[in-house]
N, CA, C and O atoms as CSV, one atom per row, in Angstrom:
chain,resi,resn,atom,element,x,y,z
A,1,GLN,N,N,-19.295,2.917,-24.110
A,1,GLN,CA,C,-18.206,2.918,-22.854
A,1,GLN,C,C,-19.187,1.712,-21.807
A,1,GLN,O,O,-20.407,1.772,-21.655
A,2,THR,N,N,-18.395,0.826,-21.280
A,2,THR,CA,C,-18.775,0.024,-20.481
A,2,THR,C,C,-19.196,0.518,-19.116
A,2,THR,O,O,-18.407,1.405,-18.790
A,3,GLU,N,N,-20.070,0.325,-18.217
A,3,GLU,CA,C,-20.560,0.710,-17.137
A,3,GLU,C,C,-20.660,-0.577,-15.847
A,3,GLU,O,O,-20.858,-1.783,-15.996
A,4,GLY,N,N,-20.481,0.072,-14.808
A,4,GLY,CA,C,-21.006,-1.111,-13.945
A,4,GLY,C,C,-19.930,-2.167,-13.462
A,4,GLY,O,O,-18.724,-2.034,-13.667
A,5,PRO,N,N,-20.393,-3.019,-12.931
A,5,PRO,CA,C,-19.296,-4.291,-12.507
A,5,PRO,C,C,-18.498,-4.780,-13.523
A,5,PRO,O,O,-17.368,-5.203,-13.279
A,6,LEU,N,N,-19.064,-4.767,-14.875
A,6,LEU,CA,C,-18.246,-5.077,-15.911
A,6,LEU,C,C,-16.973,-4.426,-16.319
A,6,LEU,O,O,-15.931,-5.031,-16.573
A,7,ARG,N,N,-17.175,-2.941,-16.364
A,7,ARG,CA,C,-16.157,-1.829,-16.216
A,7,ARG,C,C,-15.056,-2.233,-15.071
A,7,ARG,O,O,-13.881,-2.502,-15.319
A,8,THR,N,N,-15.715,-2.227,-13.647
A,8,THR,CA,C,-14.836,-2.502,-12.719
A,8,THR,C,C,-14.090,-3.777,-12.836
A,8,THR,O,O,-12.909,-3.748,-12.489
A,9,ARG,N,N,-14.560,-4.826,-13.244
A,9,ARG,CA,C,-13.720,-5.933,-13.533
A,9,ARG,C,C,-12.637,-5.739,-14.558
A,9,ARG,O,O,-11.503,-6.184,-14.381
A,10,GLY,N,N,-13.004,-5.055,-15.657
A,10,GLY,CA,C,-11.935,-4.801,-16.693
A,10,GLY,C,C,-10.747,-4.062,-16.154
A,10,GLY,O,O,-9.571,-4.375,-16.334
A,11,VAL,N,N,-11.248,-2.939,-15.403
A,11,VAL,CA,C,-10.131,-2.059,-14.841
A,11,VAL,C,C,-9.266,-2.827,-13.833
A,11,VAL,O,O,-8.045,-2.674,-13.825
A,12,LEU,N,N,-9.825,-3.561,-13.078
A,12,LEU,CA,C,-8.947,-4.372,-12.141
A,12,LEU,C,C,-7.973,-5.278,-12.984
A,12,LEU,O,O,-6.751,-5.238,-12.837
A,13,LEU,N,N,-8.582,-6.052,-13.829
A,13,LEU,CA,C,-7.774,-6.886,-14.831
A,13,LEU,C,C,-6.326,-6.146,-15.400
A,13,LEU,O,O,-5.163,-6.507,-15.226
A,14,LEU,N,N,-6.853,-5.009,-16.121
A,14,LEU,CA,C,-5.873,-4.001,-16.635
A,14,LEU,C,C,-4.726,-3.665,-15.619
A,14,LEU,O,O,-3.526,-3.658,-15.891
A,15,ALA,N,N,-5.337,-3.367,-14.310
A,15,ALA,CA,C,-4.516,-2.852,-13.460
A,15,ALA,C,C,-3.558,-3.816,-13.026
A,15,ALA,O,O,-2.412,-3.411,-12.826
A,16,ARG,N,N,-3.886,-5.294,-12.804
A,16,ARG,CA,C,-3.142,-6.247,-12.580
A,16,ARG,C,C,-2.067,-6.650,-13.747
A,16,ARG,O,O,-0.958,-7.102,-13.463
A,17,ALA,N,N,-2.479,-6.454,-14.990
A,17,ALA,CA,C,-1.430,-6.619,-15.797
A,17,ALA,C,C,-0.530,-5.444,-15.628
A,17,ALA,O,O,0.650,-5.764,-15.486
A,18,TYR,N,N,-0.770,-4.236,-15.607
A,18,TYR,CA,C,0.104,-3.121,-15.429
A,18,TYR,C,C,1.099,-3.516,-14.186
A,18,TYR,O,O,2.321,-3.490,-14.325
A,19,MET,N,N,0.550,-3.834,-13.131
A,19,MET,CA,C,1.293,-4.056,-11.779
A,19,MET,C,C,2.456,-4.946,-12.059
A,19,MET,O,O,3.483,-4.858,-11.386
A,20,LYS,N,N,2.314,-5.879,-13.123
A,20,LYS,CA,C,3.458,-7.043,-13.468
A,20,LYS,C,C,4.548,-6.583,-14.034
A,20,LYS,O,O,5.578,-7.253,-14.116
A,21,ASN,N,N,4.414,-5.278,-14.520
A,21,ASN,CA,C,5.643,-4.582,-15.179
A,21,ASN,C,C,5.962,-3.611,-14.346
A,21,ASN,O,O,5.107,-2.730,-14.257
A,22,PRO,N,N,7.095,-3.459,-13.583
A,22,PRO,CA,C,7.718,-2.253,-12.985
A,22,PRO,C,C,7.494,-1.081,-13.795
A,22,PRO,O,O,7.070,-0.135,-13.132
A,23,HIS,N,N,7.643,-0.860,-14.988
A,23,HIS,CA,C,7.624,0.330,-15.586
A,23,HIS,C,C,6.322,0.952,-15.842
A,23,HIS,O,O,6.262,2.070,-16.355
A,24,TRP,N,N,5.209,0.248,-15.492
A,24,TRP,CA,C,3.886,0.377,-15.793
A,24,TRP,C,C,3.276,0.594,-14.429
A,24,TRP,O,O,2.055,0.749,-14.449
A,25,GLN,N,N,3.860,0.639,-13.255
A,25,GLN,CA,C,3.236,0.868,-11.862
A,25,GLN,C,C,2.325,2.136,-11.993
A,25,GLN,O,O,1.201,2.137,-11.490
A,26,LYS,N,N,2.748,3.057,-12.573
A,26,LYS,CA,C,2.147,4.281,-12.646
A,26,LYS,C,C,0.713,4.268,-13.331
A,26,LYS,O,O,-0.343,4.753,-12.923
A,27,ARG,N,N,0.957,3.665,-14.333
A,27,ARG,CA,C,-0.462,3.194,-15.179
A,27,ARG,C,C,-1.578,2.555,-14.286
A,27,ARG,O,O,-2.760,2.898,-14.256
A,28,ALA,N,N,-1.026,1.644,-13.624
A,28,ALA,CA,C,-1.736,0.719,-12.694
A,28,ALA,C,C,-2.573,1.746,-11.645
A,28,ALA,O,O,-3.795,1.812,-11.512
A,29,GLU,N,N,-1.595,2.480,-10.982
A,29,GLU,CA,C,-2.104,3.470,-9.982
A,29,GLU,C,C,-3.203,4.325,-10.410
A,29,GLU,O,O,-4.231,4.438,-9.741
A,30,GLU,N,N,-2.976,5.014,-11.668
A,30,GLU,CA,C,-3.815,6.026,-12.426
A,30,GLU,C,C,-5.111,5.190,-12.729
A,30,GLU,O,O,-6.136,5.813,-12.450
A,31,ALA,N,N,-5.294,4.038,-13.190
A,31,ALA,CA,C,-6.363,3.166,-13.636
A,31,ALA,C,C,-7.026,2.994,-12.283
A,31,ALA,O,O,-8.208,3.337,-12.278
A,32,LEU,N,N,-6.556,2.557,-11.170
A,32,LEU,CA,C,-7.065,2.353,-10.009
A,32,LEU,C,C,-7.624,3.544,-9.263
A,32,LEU,O,O,-8.615,3.353,-8.558
A,33,LEU,N,N,-7.109,4.721,-9.341
A,33,LEU,CA,C,-7.668,5.829,-8.777
A,33,LEU,C,C,-8.684,6.284,-9.474
A,33,LEU,O,O,-9.662,6.777,-8.913
A,34,ARG,N,N,-8.587,6.181,-10.727
A,34,ARG,CA,C,-9.977,6.736,-11.435
A,34,ARG,C,C,-11.212,5.831,-11.403
A,34,ARG,O,O,-12.353,6.286,-11.481
A,35,LEU,N,N,-10.906,4.409,-11.275
A,35,LEU,CA,C,-11.982,3.720,-10.785
A,35,LEU,C,C,-12.650,3.872,-9.290
A,35,LEU,O,O,-13.810,3.598,-8.983
A,36,LEU,N,N,-11.815,4.279,-8.613
A,36,LEU,CA,C,-12.259,4.620,-7.239
A,36,LEU,C,C,-12.983,6.104,-7.303
A,36,LEU,O,O,-13.730,6.452,-6.389
A,37,GLU,N,N,-12.764,6.812,-8.244
A,37,GLU,CA,C,-13.630,8.042,-8.425
A,37,GLU,C,C,-14.985,7.743,-8.498
A,37,GLU,O,O,-15.866,8.288,-7.833
A,38,ASP,N,N,-15.156,6.710,-9.465
A,38,ASP,CA,C,-16.537,6.209,-9.877
A,38,ASP,C,C,-17.120,5.172,-8.844
A,38,ASP,O,O,-18.339,5.065,-8.715
A,39,ASP,N,N,-16.349,4.505,-8.199
A,39,ASP,CA,C,-16.652,3.359,-7.387
A,39,ASP,C,C,-16.110,3.426,-6.134
A,39,ASP,O,O,-15.362,2.480,-5.889
A,40,PRO,N,N,-16.248,4.290,-5.195
A,40,PRO,CA,C,-15.265,4.455,-3.917
A,40,PRO,C,C,-15.347,3.281,-2.906
A,40,PRO,O,O,-14.674,3.311,-1.876
A,41,GLY,N,N,-16.152,2.272,-3.195
A,41,GLY,CA,C,-16.319,1.078,-2.338
A,41,GLY,C,C,-15.727,-0.141,-3.042
A,41,GLY,O,O,-16.068,-1.259,-2.657
A,42,CYS,N,N,-14.862,0.004,-4.051
A,42,CYS,CA,C,-14.150,-0.939,-4.764
A,42,CYS,C,C,-12.972,-1.577,-3.880
A,42,CYS,O,O,-11.824,-1.295,-4.221
A,43,THR,N,N,-13.144,-2.320,-2.895
A,43,THR,CA,C,-12.138,-3.129,-2.199
A,43,THR,C,C,-10.702,-3.407,-2.913
A,43,THR,O,O,-9.610,-2.969,-2.553
A,44,PRO,N,N,-10.977,-4.206,-3.960
A,44,PRO,CA,C,-10.010,-4.676,-4.814
A,44,PRO,C,C,-8.976,-3.480,-5.065
A,44,PRO,O,O,-7.766,-3.549,-4.850
A,45,ALA,N,N,-9.593,-2.497,-5.501
A,45,ALA,CA,C,-8.849,-1.298,-5.963
A,45,ALA,C,C,-7.902,-0.692,-4.963
A,45,ALA,O,O,-6.756,-0.346,-5.250
A,46,TYR,N,N,-8.470,-0.580,-3.727
A,46,TYR,CA,C,-7.694,-0.280,-2.379
A,46,TYR,C,C,-6.734,-1.233,-2.293
A,46,TYR,O,O,-5.594,-0.789,-2.156
A,47,LEU,N,N,-6.891,-2.767,-2.346
A,47,LEU,CA,C,-5.937,-3.618,-1.922
A,47,LEU,C,C,-4.665,-3.685,-3.164
A,47,LEU,O,O,-3.509,-3.916,-2.809
A,48,PHE,N,N,-4.923,-3.515,-4.275
A,48,PHE,CA,C,-3.991,-3.322,-5.229
A,48,PHE,C,C,-3.231,-2.047,-5.055
A,48,PHE,O,O,-2.017,-2.063,-5.263
A,49,LEU,N,N,-3.805,-0.992,-4.708
A,49,LEU,CA,C,-2.966,0.343,-4.449
A,49,LEU,C,C,-1.943,0.123,-3.325
A,49,LEU,O,O,-0.780,0.520,-3.385
A,50,GLY,N,N,-2.536,-0.611,-2.195
A,50,GLY,CA,C,-1.819,-0.962,-1.061
A,50,GLY,C,C,-0.523,-1.780,-1.537
A,50,GLY,O,O,0.552,-1.560,-0.977
A,51,GLN,N,N,-0.614,-2.634,-2.474
A,51,GLN,CA,C,0.500,-3.441,-2.951
A,51,GLN,C,C,1.326,-2.736,-3.823
A,51,GLN,O,O,2.525,-2.999,-3.732
A,52,ILE,N,N,0.982,-1.898,-4.654
A,52,ILE,CA,C,1.675,-0.926,-5.362
A,52,ILE,C,C,2.584,-0.065,-4.474
A,52,ILE,O,O,3.805,-0.041,-4.633
A,53,TYR,N,N,2.048,0.523,-3.690
A,53,TYR,CA,C,2.738,1.460,-2.752
A,53,TYR,C,C,3.605,0.693,-1.795
A,53,TYR,O,O,4.694,1.181,-1.496
A,54,ALA,N,N,3.259,-0.380,-1.318
A,54,ALA,CA,C,4.142,-1.192,-0.506
A,54,ALA,C,C,5.220,-1.600,-1.199
A,54,ALA,O,O,6.302,-1.658,-0.615
A,55,GLY,N,N,5.120,-1.923,-2.453
A,55,GLY,CA,C,6.356,-2.286,-3.356
A,55,GLY,C,C,7.402,-1.223,-3.713
A,55,GLY,O,O,8.597,-1.354,-3.981
A,56,GLN,N,N,6.577,-0.071,-3.640
A,56,GLN,CA,C,7.628,1.346,-4.116
A,56,GLN,C,C,7.940,1.621,-2.664
A,56,GLN,O,O,8.404,2.759,-2.594
A,57,GLU,N,N,7.862,0.900,-1.165
A,57,GLU,CA,C,8.125,1.481,-0.266
A,57,GLU,C,C,7.524,2.662,0.244
A,57,GLU,O,O,8.128,3.364,1.055
A,58,LEU,N,N,6.160,2.992,-0.243
A,58,LEU,CA,C,5.472,4.109,0.405
A,58,LEU,C,C,4.709,3.429,1.359
A,58,LEU,O,O,3.639,2.918,1.029
A,59,THR,N,N,5.190,3.354,2.662
A,59,THR,CA,C,4.513,2.652,3.499
A,59,THR,C,C,3.288,3.113,4.204
A,59,THR,O,O,2.358,2.349,4.461
A,60,SER,N,N,3.304,4.409,4.519
A,60,SER,CA,C,2.352,4.947,5.033
A,60,SER,C,C,1.126,5.168,4.024
A,60,SER,O,O,-0.034,5.180,4.435
A,61,ARG,N,N,1.441,5.332,2.753
A,61,ARG,CA,C,0.299,5.151,1.696
A,61,ARG,C,C,-0.162,3.621,1.475
A,61,ARG,O,O,-1.236,3.314,0.956
A,62,ALA,N,N,0.627,2.874,1.857
A,62,ALA,CA,C,0.127,1.400,1.520
A,62,ALA,C,C,-0.762,1.039,2.771
A,62,ALA,O,O,-1.770,0.358,2.582
A,63,ARG,N,N,-0.414,1.492,4.121
A,63,ARG,CA,C,-1.041,1.290,5.136
A,63,ARG,C,C,-2.503,2.225,5.118
A,63,ARG,O,O,-3.438,1.864,5.834
A,64,SER,N,N,-2.584,3.049,4.532
A,64,SER,CA,C,-3.888,4.158,4.395
A,64,SER,C,C,-4.746,2.913,3.505
A,64,SER,O,O,-5.862,2.539,3.866
A,65,MET,N,N,-4.030,2.338,2.276
A,65,MET,CA,C,-4.950,1.708,1.447
A,65,MET,C,C,-5.440,0.393,2.117
A,65,MET,O,O,-6.625,0.066,2.046
A,66,TYR,N,N,-4.549,-0.325,2.741
A,66,TYR,CA,C,-5.052,-1.455,3.490
A,66,TYR,C,C,-5.921,-1.184,4.632
A,66,TYR,O,O,-6.754,-2.066,4.839
A,67,ARG,N,N,-5.938,0.017,5.585
A,67,ARG,CA,C,-6.918,0.369,6.212
A,67,ARG,C,C,-8.238,0.511,5.811
A,67,ARG,O,O,-9.205,0.176,6.495
A,68,LYS,N,N,-8.291,1.098,4.504
A,68,LYS,CA,C,-9.531,1.346,3.755
A,68,LYS,C,C,-10.213,0.166,3.427
A,68,LYS,O,O,-11.443,0.177,3.479
A,69,VAL,N,N,-9.540,-0.979,3.055
A,69,VAL,CA,C,-9.820,-2.187,2.608
A,69,VAL,C,C,-10.627,-2.827,3.955
A,69,VAL,O,O,-11.759,-3.305,3.881
A,70,VAL,N,N,-9.878,-2.749,5.122
A,70,VAL,CA,C,-10.369,-3.260,6.352
A,70,VAL,C,C,-11.656,-2.498,6.776
A,70,VAL,O,O,-12.574,-3.080,7.354
A,71,GLU,N,N,-11.687,-1.273,6.491
A,71,GLU,CA,C,-12.966,-0.533,6.827
A,71,GLU,C,C,-14.015,-0.793,6.076
A,71,GLU,O,O,-15.140,-0.724,6.570
A,72,LEU,N,N,-13.826,-1.131,4.774
A,72,LEU,CA,C,-14.803,-1.639,3.961
A,72,LEU,C,C,-15.264,-3.227,3.992
A,72,LEU,O,O,-16.322,-3.584,3.474
A,73,GLU,N,N,-14.414,-4.090,4.614
A,73,GLU,CA,C,-14.324,-5.446,4.707
A,73,GLU,C,C,-13.730,-5.938,5.700
A,73,GLU,O,O,-12.753,-6.643,5.450
A,74,PRO,N,N,-14.078,-5.752,6.969
A,74,PRO,CA,C,-13.354,-5.838,8.249
A,74,PRO,C,C,-12.676,-7.091,8.515
A,74,PRO,O,O,-11.669,-7.173,9.219
A,75,GLU,N,N,-13.472,-8.455,7.709
A,75,GLU,CA,C,-12.681,-9.648,7.954
A,75,GLU,C,C,-11.620,-9.929,6.812
A,75,GLU,O,O,-11.172,-11.062,6.636
A,76,HIS,N,N,-11.266,-8.912,6.095
A,76,HIS,CA,C,-10.348,-8.955,4.968
A,76,HIS,C,C,-9.168,-9.680,5.601
A,76,HIS,O,O,-8.835,-9.090,6.629
A,77,GLN,N,N,-8.537,-10.581,5.391
A,77,GLN,CA,C,-7.598,-11.290,5.974
A,77,GLN,C,C,-6.235,-10.995,5.370
A,77,GLN,O,O,-5.274,-10.865,6.128
A,78,ALA,N,N,-6.080,-10.875,3.995
A,78,ALA,CA,C,-4.894,-10.290,3.370
A,78,ALA,C,C,-4.607,-8.835,3.891
A,78,ALA,O,O,-3.539,-8.534,4.424
A,79,ALA,N,N,-5.558,-8.030,3.711
A,79,ALA,CA,C,-5.344,-6.643,4.254
A,79,ALA,C,C,-4.938,-6.472,5.575
A,79,ALA,O,O,-4.091,-5.626,5.860
A,80,ARG,N,N,-5.552,-7.318,6.559
A,80,ARG,CA,C,-5.096,-7.336,7.925
A,80,ARG,C,C,-3.403,-7.886,8.119
A,80,ARG,O,O,-2.569,-7.420,8.896
A,81,ALA,N,N,-3.275,-8.746,7.374
A,81,ALA,CA,C,-1.834,-9.298,7.302
A,81,ALA,C,C,-1.074,-8.325,6.825
A,81,ALA,O,O,-0.125,-8.031,7.552
A,82,GLU,N,N,-1.192,-7.691,5.773
A,82,GLU,CA,C,-0.430,-6.507,5.216
A,82,GLU,C,C,-0.039,-5.436,6.368
A,82,GLU,O,O,1.073,-4.992,6.652
A,83,LEU,N,N,-1.427,-5.135,6.998
A,83,LEU,CA,C,-1.254,-4.181,7.897
A,83,LEU,C,C,-0.294,-4.536,9.018
A,83,LEU,O,O,0.650,-3.805,9.317
A,84,GLU,N,N,-0.533,-5.550,9.556
A,84,GLU,CA,C,0.569,-6.006,10.798
A,84,GLU,C,C,1.827,-5.944,10.129
A,84,GLU,O,O,2.771,-5.365,10.667
A,85,ARG,N,N,1.947,-6.546,8.879
A,85,ARG,CA,C,3.471,-6.305,8.650
A,85,ARG,C,C,3.973,-5.015,8.313
A,85,ARG,O,O,5.185,-4.815,8.401
A,86,LEU,N,N,3.158,-4.063,7.918
A,86,LEU,CA,C,3.688,-2.846,8.053
A,86,LEU,C,C,3.658,-1.842,9.000
A,86,LEU,O,O,4.288,-0.790,8.901
A,87,GLU,N,N,2.840,-2.190,10.036
A,87,GLU,CA,C,2.877,-1.254,11.180
A,87,GLU,C,C,3.945,-1.250,12.030
A,87,GLU,O,O,4.345,-2.308,12.516
A,88,PRO,N,N,4.485,-0.149,12.285
A,88,PRO,CA,C,5.806,0.232,12.999
A,88,PRO,C,C,5.723,-0.457,14.385
A,88,PRO,O,O,4.702,-0.433,15.072
A,89,PRO,N,N,6.756,-1.009,14.706
A,89,PRO,CA,C,7.013,-1.779,16.026
A,89,PRO,C,C,6.518,-0.793,17.149
A,89,PRO,O,O,6.752,0.406,17.003
A,90,PRO,N,N,5.932,-1.182,18.120
A,90,PRO,CA,C,5.933,-0.346,19.464
A,90,PRO,C,C,6.953,0.399,19.966
A,90,PRO,O,O,7.931,-0.293,20.251
A,91,VAL,N,N,7.060,1.412,20.150
A,91,VAL,CA,C,7.976,2.153,21.170
A,91,VAL,C,C,8.117,1.542,22.392
A,91,VAL,O,O,7.110,1.383,23.083
A,92,GLU,N,N,9.250,1.153,22.798
A,92,GLU,CA,C,9.222,0.504,24.104
A,92,GLU,C,C,9.652,1.760,25.300
A,92,GLU,O,O,10.726,2.347,25.166
A,93,ASP,N,N,8.832,2.057,26.315
A,93,ASP,CA,C,9.344,3.123,27.166
A,93,ASP,C,C,10.687,2.839,27.678
A,93,ASP,O,O,10.984,1.680,27.967
A,94,GLU,N,N,11.545,3.824,27.817
A,94,GLU,CA,C,12.792,3.705,28.505
A,94,GLU,C,C,12.507,3.915,29.931
A,94,GLU,O,O,11.686,4.738,30.336
A,95,PRO,N,N,13.302,3.044,30.776
A,95,PRO,CA,C,13.002,3.241,32.272
A,95,PRO,C,C,13.428,4.712,32.775
A,95,PRO,O,O,14.368,5.304,32.244
A,96,GLU,N,N,12.870,5.125,33.564
A,96,GLU,CA,C,13.435,6.534,33.985
A,96,GLU,C,C,14.547,6.323,34.602
A,96,GLU,O,O,14.827,5.417,35.387
A,97,ASP,N,N,15.412,7.510,34.085
A,97,ASP,CA,C,16.721,7.476,34.726
A,97,ASP,C,C,17.023,8.401,35.914
A,97,ASP,O,O,18.019,8.391,36.637
A,98,LYS,N,N,16.001,9.163,35.959
A,98,LYS,CA,C,16.354,10.281,37.095
A,98,LYS,C,C,17.644,11.172,37.093
A,98,LYS,O,O,18.165,11.693,38.080
A,99,GLY,N,N,18.040,11.241,35.837
A,99,GLY,CA,C,19.377,11.982,35.598
A,99,GLY,C,C,20.618,11.150,35.831
A,99,GLY,O,O,21.650,11.769,35.571
A,100,GLY,N,N,20.793,9.875,36.265
A,100,GLY,CA,C,21.756,9.183,36.716
A,100,GLY,C,C,22.684,9.187,35.313
A,100,GLY,O,O,23.851,9.463,35.592
A,101,ARG,N,N,22.523,9.010,34.228
A,101,ARG,CA,C,23.442,9.058,33.417
A,101,ARG,C,C,24.012,10.301,33.190
A,101,ARG,O,O,25.237,10.389,33.102
A,102,LEU,N,N,23.288,11.287,33.082
A,102,LEU,CA,C,23.774,12.645,32.987
A,102,LEU,C,C,24.907,13.096,34.201
A,102,LEU,O,O,26.058,13.512,34.068
A,103,LYS,N,N,24.171,12.864,35.327
A,103,LYS,CA,C,24.960,13.019,36.480
A,103,LYS,C,C,26.368,12.354,36.419
A,103,LYS,O,O,27.408,12.911,36.773
A,104,SER,N,N,26.263,11.058,35.911
A,104,SER,CA,C,27.681,10.444,36.125
A,104,SER,C,C,28.630,11.018,35.204
A,104,SER,O,O,29.807,11.193,35.522
A,105,TRP,N,N,28.123,11.341,33.986
A,105,TRP,CA,C,28.823,11.999,32.857
A,105,TRP,C,C,29.485,13.375,33.294
A,105,TRP,O,O,30.617,13.629,32.882
A,106,PHE,N,N,28.770,14.331,34.168
A,106,PHE,CA,C,29.214,15.427,34.532
A,106,PHE,C,C,30.187,15.232,35.626
A,106,PHE,O,O,31.068,16.062,35.852
A,107,LYS,N,N,30.016,13.975,36.416
A,107,LYS,CA,C,30.822,13.835,37.538
A,107,LYS,C,C,32.188,13.590,37.236
A,107,LYS,O,O,33.075,13.865,38.044
A,108,GLY,N,N,32.435,13.035,36.004
A,108,GLY,CA,C,33.745,12.716,35.733
A,108,GLY,C,C,34.563,13.973,35.258
A,108,GLY,O,O,35.790,13.941,35.170
A,109,ARG,N,N,33.961,14.857,35.019
A,109,ARG,CA,C,34.436,16.250,34.054
A,109,ARG,C,C,35.042,17.188,35.307
A,109,ARG,O,O,35.505,18.305,35.073
């Protein structure tokens, strides 16, 4: 059985091939997760998992994978762009009402 960088490259290529077929997404995910058990610093594996999860609208999981990529490679532009795209918009603070709407609602009753 192949070990090291050659194995990593082979698994990544296989996962990319699986990712092209919607019916094989689970196979790609499983291959990448197994790879990460042996090589937890494999940035492309986290990036591919992020793509899989984003495609399945598992936004929280996708963000987690992209954050891991940025943690390992702070200048990784593709992961940063995906994080920006997936981050929820900031919640705007509502101006304080001081009960005005509630008071006006009860006033008419």
